[in-house]
DSSP file (Angstrom, degrees, kcal/mol; ACC not computed):
  #  RESIDUE AA STRUCTURE BP1 BP2  ACC     N-H-->O    O-->H-N    N-H-->O    O-->H-N    TCO  KAPPA ALPHA  PHI   PSI    X-CA   Y-CA   Z-CA
    1    1 A X              0   0    0      0, 0.0     3,-0.1     0, 0.0     2,-0.0   0.000 360.0 360.0 360.0 145.8    0.0    0.0    0.0
    2    2 A X        -     0   0    0      1,-0.1     2,-0.1     3,-0.0     3,-0.1  -0.323 360.0 -95.3 -68.6 154.0    1.2    3.5   -0.8
    3    3 A X        -     0   0    0      1,-0.1     2,-0.2     2,-0.0    -1,-0.1  -0.476  48.2-104.8 -69.9 138.7    2.5    5.7    2.0
    4    4 A X        -     0   0    0     -2,-0.1    -1,-0.1     1,-0.1     3,-0.1  -0.457  19.6-154.1 -67.8 135.4   -0.3    8.0    3.4
    5    5 A X  S    S+     0   0    0     -2,-0.2     2,-0.4     1,-0.1    -1,-0.1   0.594  82.3  36.4 -83.7 -11.7    0.0   11.7    2.3
    6    6 A X  S    S-     0   0    0      0, 0.0     2,-1.3     0, 0.0    -1,-0.1  -1.000  80.3-124.7-142.9 138.3   -1.9   12.8    5.4
    7    7 A X    >   -     0   0    0     -2,-0.4     3,-1.4     1,-0.2     4,-0.4  -0.729  26.8-173.7 -85.3  95.6   -2.0   11.5    8.9
    8    8 A X  G >  S+     0   0    0     -2,-1.3     3,-1.1     1,-0.3    -1,-0.2   0.805  79.7  63.6 -64.0 -30.6   -5.7   10.9    9.3
    9    9 A X  G 3  S+     0   0    0      1,-0.3    -1,-0.3    -3,-0.1    -2,-0.1   0.734  96.9  58.8 -64.3 -23.6   -5.3   10.1   13.0
   10   10 A X  G <  S+     0   0    0     -3,-1.4    -1,-0.3     2,-0.1     2,-0.2   0.619  91.9  87.7 -82.5 -12.0   -4.2   13.8   13.6
   11   11 A X  S <  S-     0   0    0     -3,-1.1     2,-0.1    -4,-0.4    -3,-0.0  -0.591  80.6-119.5 -90.2 147.4   -7.4   15.1   12.2
   12   12 A X     >  -     0   0    0     -2,-0.2     4,-2.5     1,-0.1     5,-0.2  -0.365  32.5-103.0 -75.5 164.2  -10.5   15.7   14.2
   13   13 A X  H  > S+     0   0    0      1,-0.2     4,-2.3     2,-0.2     5,-0.2   0.913 124.3  50.7 -52.8 -45.6  -13.8   13.8   13.4
   14   14 A X  H  > S+     0   0    0      1,-0.2     4,-2.7     2,-0.2    -1,-0.2   0.890 110.4  48.6 -61.5 -41.6  -15.2   17.0   11.8
   15   15 A X  H  > S+     0   0    0      2,-0.2     4,-2.3     1,-0.2    -1,-0.2   0.895 111.2  50.5 -67.2 -37.5  -12.0   17.4    9.6
   16   16 A X  H  X S+     0   0    0     -4,-2.5     4,-2.2     2,-0.2    -2,-0.2   0.908 110.6  48.7 -66.0 -41.4  -12.1   13.8    8.6
   17   17 A X  H  X S+     0   0    0     -4,-2.3     4,-2.9    -5,-0.2     5,-0.2   0.943 111.7  50.5 -61.1 -47.7  -15.8   14.1    7.6
   18   18 A X  H  X S+     0   0    0     -4,-2.7     4,-2.4     1,-0.2    -2,-0.2   0.904 111.2  48.4 -56.8 -42.7  -15.0   17.3    5.7
   19   19 A X  H  X S+     0   0    0     -4,-2.3     4,-2.3     2,-0.2    -1,-0.2   0.860 110.4  49.8 -64.1 -38.3  -12.3   15.5    3.9
   20   20 A X  H  X S+     0   0    0     -4,-2.2     4,-2.6     2,-0.2    -2,-0.2   0.915 111.6  50.1 -68.4 -45.2  -14.5   12.5    3.1
   21   21 A X  H  X S+     0   0    0     -4,-2.9     4,-2.7     2,-0.2    -2,-0.2   0.911 110.6  49.2 -61.4 -43.9  -17.2   14.9    1.7
   22   22 A X  H  X S+     0   0    0     -4,-2.4     4,-1.3    -5,-0.2    -1,-0.2   0.915 113.2  47.3 -61.1 -43.2  -14.6   16.7   -0.5
   23   23 A X  H  X S+     0   0    0     -4,-2.3     4,-0.6     2,-0.2     3,-0.3   0.921 112.0  49.1 -59.8 -45.7  -13.3   13.5   -1.8
   24   24 A X  H >< S+     0   0    0     -4,-2.6     3,-1.1     1,-0.2    -2,-0.2   0.916 110.9  50.2 -59.8 -48.6  -16.7   12.1   -2.5
   25   25 A X  H 3< S+     0   0    0     -4,-2.7    -1,-0.2     1,-0.2    -2,-0.2   0.735 104.1  59.4 -67.1 -21.7  -17.7   15.3   -4.3
   26   26 A X  H >< S+     0   0    0     -4,-1.3     3,-1.6    -3,-0.3     2,-0.4   0.662  81.1 102.2 -76.3 -17.2  -14.6   15.2   -6.5
   27   27 A X  T << S+     0   0    0     -3,-1.1     7,-0.1    -4,-0.6    -3,-0.0  -0.541  96.0   4.5 -71.4 125.2  -15.5   11.9   -7.9
   28   28 A X  T >  S+     0   0    0     -2,-0.4     3,-0.7     1,-0.2     4,-0.4   0.626  89.8 158.2  80.0  13.2  -16.9   12.3  -11.4
   29   29 A X  G X   +     0   0    0     -3,-1.6     3,-0.6     1,-0.2    -1,-0.2  -0.257  53.0  47.2 -64.5 160.5  -16.3   16.0  -11.5
   30   30 A X  G 3  S-     0   0    0      1,-0.2    -1,-0.2     0, 0.0     3,-0.1   0.611 128.1 -74.6  84.1  11.5  -16.2   17.6  -15.0
   31   31 A X  G <  S+     0   0    0     -3,-0.7     2,-0.9     1,-0.2    -1,-0.2   0.582  89.4 140.8  79.3   8.9  -19.3   15.8  -16.3
   32   32 A X    <   -     0   0    0     -3,-0.6    -1,-0.2    -4,-0.4     2,-0.1  -0.755  43.8-144.7 -91.9 112.0  -17.6   12.5  -16.6
   33   33 A X        -     0   0    0     -2,-0.9     2,-0.4    -3,-0.1    -5,-0.1  -0.452  11.0-124.9 -74.6 143.7  -20.2    9.9  -15.5
   34   34 A X        -     0   0    0     -2,-0.1    -1,-0.1    -7,-0.1     2,-0.0  -0.735  31.6-110.4 -88.1 138.6  -19.0    6.8  -13.7
   35   35 A X        -     0   0    0     -2,-0.4     2,-0.3     1,-0.1    -1,-0.1  -0.337  29.6-119.7 -69.9 148.1  -20.0    3.6  -15.3
   36   36 A X        -     0   0    0      1,-0.1     2,-0.1     2,-0.0    -1,-0.1  -0.585  22.9-120.1 -83.9 147.8  -22.6    1.4  -13.5
   37   37 A X     >  -     0   0    0     -2,-0.3     4,-2.5     1,-0.1     5,-0.2  -0.487  31.1-108.7 -73.5 157.5  -21.7   -2.2  -12.4
   38   38 A X  H  > S+     0   0    0      1,-0.2     4,-2.1     2,-0.2     5,-0.1   0.849 122.4  53.5 -55.1 -33.6  -23.8   -4.8  -13.9
   39   39 A X  H  > S+     0   0    0      2,-0.2     4,-2.2     1,-0.2    -1,-0.2   0.880 109.0  49.8 -72.1 -38.2  -25.4   -5.3  -10.4
   40   40 A X  H  > S+     0   0    0      2,-0.2     4,-2.4     1,-0.2    -2,-0.2   0.920 110.4  48.7 -64.5 -43.8  -26.2   -1.6  -10.2
   41   41 A X  H  X S+     0   0    0     -4,-2.5     4,-2.1     2,-0.2    -2,-0.2   0.911 110.6  50.9 -62.9 -42.6  -27.8   -1.6  -13.7
   42   42 A X  H  X S+     0   0    0     -4,-2.1     4,-2.4    -5,-0.2    -1,-0.2   0.909 110.3  50.6 -58.9 -44.4  -29.9   -4.6  -12.8
   43   43 A X  H  X S+     0   0    0     -4,-2.2     4,-2.3     1,-0.2    -2,-0.2   0.915 110.5  48.4 -64.5 -43.4  -31.1   -2.9   -9.5
   44   44 A X  H  X S+     0   0    0     -4,-2.4     4,-2.1     1,-0.2    -1,-0.2   0.877 112.2  49.1 -65.0 -37.4  -32.1    0.3  -11.4
   45   45 A X  H  X S+     0   0    0     -4,-2.1     4,-2.3    -5,-0.2    -2,-0.2   0.890 110.4  51.0 -65.0 -39.3  -34.0   -1.8  -14.0
   46   46 A X  H  X S+     0   0    0     -4,-2.4     4,-1.9     2,-0.2    -2,-0.2   0.901 111.5  47.9 -66.3 -40.0  -35.7   -3.7  -11.2
   47   47 A X  H  X S+     0   0    0     -4,-2.3     4,-2.3     2,-0.2    -2,-0.2   0.912 111.5  50.0 -70.0 -40.2  -36.8   -0.4   -9.5
   48   48 A X  H  X S+     0   0    0     -4,-2.1     4,-3.2     1,-0.2     5,-0.2   0.937 111.4  48.3 -59.8 -46.3  -38.0    1.1  -12.7
   49   49 A X  H  X S+     0   0    0     -4,-2.3     4,-1.6     1,-0.2    -1,-0.2   0.845 110.6  50.7 -63.8 -33.0  -40.1   -2.0  -13.4
   50   50 A X  H  X S+     0   0    0     -4,-1.9     4,-1.3     2,-0.2    -1,-0.2   0.878 111.6  48.4 -70.4 -37.6  -41.5   -2.0   -9.9
   51   51 A X  H  < S+     0   0    0     -4,-2.3     3,-0.5     1,-0.2    -2,-0.2   0.941 111.6  49.3 -67.2 -46.8  -42.5    1.7  -10.3
   52   52 A X  H  < S+     0   0    0     -4,-3.2     3,-0.4     1,-0.2    -1,-0.2   0.850 108.8  54.1 -61.0 -32.2  -44.1    1.1  -13.8
   53   53 A X  H  < S+     0   0    0     -4,-1.6    -1,-0.2     1,-0.3    -2,-0.2   0.835 132.5   7.0 -71.4 -30.9  -46.0   -1.9  -12.3
   54   54 A X    ><  +     0   0    0     -4,-1.3     3,-1.8    -3,-0.5    -1,-0.3  -0.587  66.1 175.4-155.7  79.9  -47.5    0.3   -9.5
   55   55 A X  G >  S+     0   0    0     -3,-0.4     3,-0.5     1,-0.3    -3,-0.1   0.719  80.3  58.8 -62.6 -22.7  -46.7    4.0   -9.9
   56   56 A X  G 3  S+     0   0    0      1,-0.2    -1,-0.3    -5,-0.1    -5,-0.1   0.408  81.4  85.3 -88.8   1.8  -48.9    4.9   -6.9
   57   57 A X  G <  S+     0   0    0     -3,-1.8    -1,-0.2    -6,-0.2    -2,-0.1   0.632  73.7  86.3 -82.3 -12.1  -47.0    2.7   -4.3
   58   58 A X  S <  S-     0   0    0     -3,-0.5     2,-0.4    -4,-0.2    -3,-0.0  -0.048  78.7-111.1 -76.6-178.4  -44.4    5.2   -3.4
   59   59 A X        -     0   0    0      2,-0.0    -1,-0.1     3,-0.0    -2,-0.1  -0.958  31.9-110.6-114.3 136.0  -44.5    8.1   -0.9
   60   60 A X     >  -     0   0    0     -2,-0.4     4,-2.4     1,-0.1     3,-0.4  -0.364  31.4-118.6 -59.9 145.2  -44.5   11.6   -1.9
   61   61 A X  H  > S+     0   0    0      1,-0.2     4,-2.8     2,-0.2     5,-0.2   0.871 112.6  55.3 -61.1 -38.9  -41.1   13.2   -1.0
   62   62 A X  H  > S+     0   0    0      1,-0.2     4,-2.3     2,-0.2    -1,-0.2   0.917 109.8  47.0 -62.3 -40.8  -42.7   15.8    1.4
   63   63 A X  H  > S+     0   0    0     -3,-0.4     4,-2.6     2,-0.2    -2,-0.2   0.933 111.8  50.3 -63.4 -47.3  -44.3   12.9    3.3
   64   64 A X  H  X S+     0   0    0     -4,-2.4     4,-2.0     1,-0.2    -2,-0.2   0.904 112.3  47.4 -62.6 -39.8  -41.0   10.9    3.4
   65   65 A X  H  X S+     0   0    0     -4,-2.8     4,-2.7     2,-0.2    -1,-0.2   0.914 110.2  52.4 -67.0 -40.5  -39.1   14.0    4.7
   66   66 A X  H  X S+     0   0    0     -4,-2.3     4,-2.2    -5,-0.2    -2,-0.2   0.919 110.6  47.7 -61.4 -41.9  -41.8   14.7    7.3
   67   67 A X  H  X S+     0   0    0     -4,-2.6     4,-0.6     2,-0.2    -1,-0.2   0.880 111.7  49.5 -67.1 -35.5  -41.5   11.1    8.5
   68   68 A X  H >< S+     0   0    0     -4,-2.0     3,-1.1    -5,-0.2     4,-0.4   0.939 112.5  48.5 -64.6 -48.5  -37.6   11.3    8.6
   69   69 A X  H >< S+     0   0    0     -4,-2.7     3,-1.1     1,-0.3    -2,-0.2   0.855 105.4  58.0 -63.9 -35.2  -37.8   14.5   10.6
   70   70 A X  H 3< S+     0   0    0     -4,-2.2    -1,-0.3     1,-0.2    -2,-0.2   0.677  95.3  66.2 -69.9 -17.9  -40.3   13.1   13.1
   71   71 A X  T <<        0   0    0     -3,-1.1    -1,-0.2    -4,-0.6    -2,-0.2   0.650 360.0 360.0 -73.4 -18.0  -37.8   10.3   14.0
   72   72 A X    <         0   0    0     -3,-1.1    -1,-0.2    -4,-0.4    -2,-0.1   0.435 360.0 360.0 -70.2 360.0  -35.4   12.8   15.5
């Protein structure tokens, strides 16, 4: 394994989270889409088919957000 460029243990939890977010957001920058794995493509196809079979079975996003916020 390559030598670490940064001592992660020296960072606070908040700094490590910020670093992780920055790294995540940098993936695929510049409009370059990342290819799906075959498993990801199959799951997306399955979800689209389930939606098309029963488009009314989902939850409106405002209701979903309300439920999530009420769990706190």
